[in-house]
C-alpha positions in Angstrom: 0.0 0.0 0.0 2.8 2.4 1.0 4.8 1.5 -2.2 1.8 2.3 -4.4 1.3 5.7 -2.8 5.0 6.6 -3.3 4.9 5.3 -6.9 1.8 7.4 -7.6 3.3 10.5 -6.1 6.5 10.1 -8.2 4.6 9.5 -11.4 2.4 12.5 -10.7 5.3 14.8 -10.2 7.0 13.5 -13.4 3.8 14.0 -15.3 3.4 17.6 -14.1 7.0 18.4 -15.0 6.6 17.3 -18.6 3.2 18.8 -19.2 3.8 22.5 -19.0 2.8 25.5 -21.0 5.1 28.4 -21.7 3.7 31.5 -20.1 4.8 35.1 -19.9 4.3 37.0 -16.7 4.1 40.4 -18.3 1.4 42.1 -20.3 2.1 42.7 -24.0 2.7 46.4 -23.6 5.3 45.9 -20.8 7.0 43.2 -22.8 7.3 45.4 -25.9 8.6 48.3 -23.8 11.3 46.2 -22.1 12.4 44.5 -25.4 12.8 47.9 -27.1 14.6 49.3 -24.1 17.0 46.3 -24.1 17.7 46.6 -27.8 18.5 50.3 -27.4 21.0 49.4 -24.7 19.0 50.2 -21.6 19.1 48.4 -18.3 15.4 48.5 -17.4 14.9 44.8 -18.3 17.5 43.7 -15.8 15.8 45.7 -13.0 12.5 44.1 -13.9 14.0 40.6 -13.8 15.6 41.4 -10.4 12.2 42.6 -9.0 10.5 39.4 -10.2 13.2 37.3 -8.6 12.8 39.3 -5.3 9.0 38.8 -5.3 9.4 35.1 -6.1 11.9 34.5 -3.2 9.9 36.1 -0.4 7.2 33.4 -0.1 9.8 30.7 0.0 11.7 32.5 2.8 8.5 32.9 4.8 7.8 29.1 4.5 11.3 28.3 5.6 11.0 30.6 8.6 7.7 29.1 9.6 9.1 25.6 9.2 12.1 26.4 11.3 10.0 27.9 14.1 7.8 24.9 14.0 10.8 22.5 14.2 12.4 24.4 17.1 9.1 24.5 19.0 8.1 20.9 18.6 11.4 19.0 18.4 11.9 16.2 20.9 13.6 17.1 24.1 15.9 14.7 25.9 14.0 13.6 29.0 15.5 11.3 31.7 13.2 8.9 33.4 13.7 8.2 37.0 12.2 4.7 37.5 12.4 3.2 40.9 13.8 -0.3 41.3 10.7 -1.4 43.2 8.0 -3.5 41.5 5.0 -1.5 40.2 1.6 -2.9 40.9 -0.8 -2.0 38.1 -4.3 -3.0 39.4 
């Protein structure tokens, strides 16, 4: 049962990786302006790409931060048990 779930998950991820559509995150007017600016020797396109990368990285950093806080809060702590050498009667 566990093997079939893992196999299904792996096949699903592979399928999703191979079935993708090319998409552009800019409107047509923005794309035309940036392309003409880059052809003329401007640096506006590089700044736009940097801004997109910045906006893309922030959610990942938030998820990593929440995961780290969760790990630190709920990790197992070393606990020593002081068990007496007497017999315990469980009635």
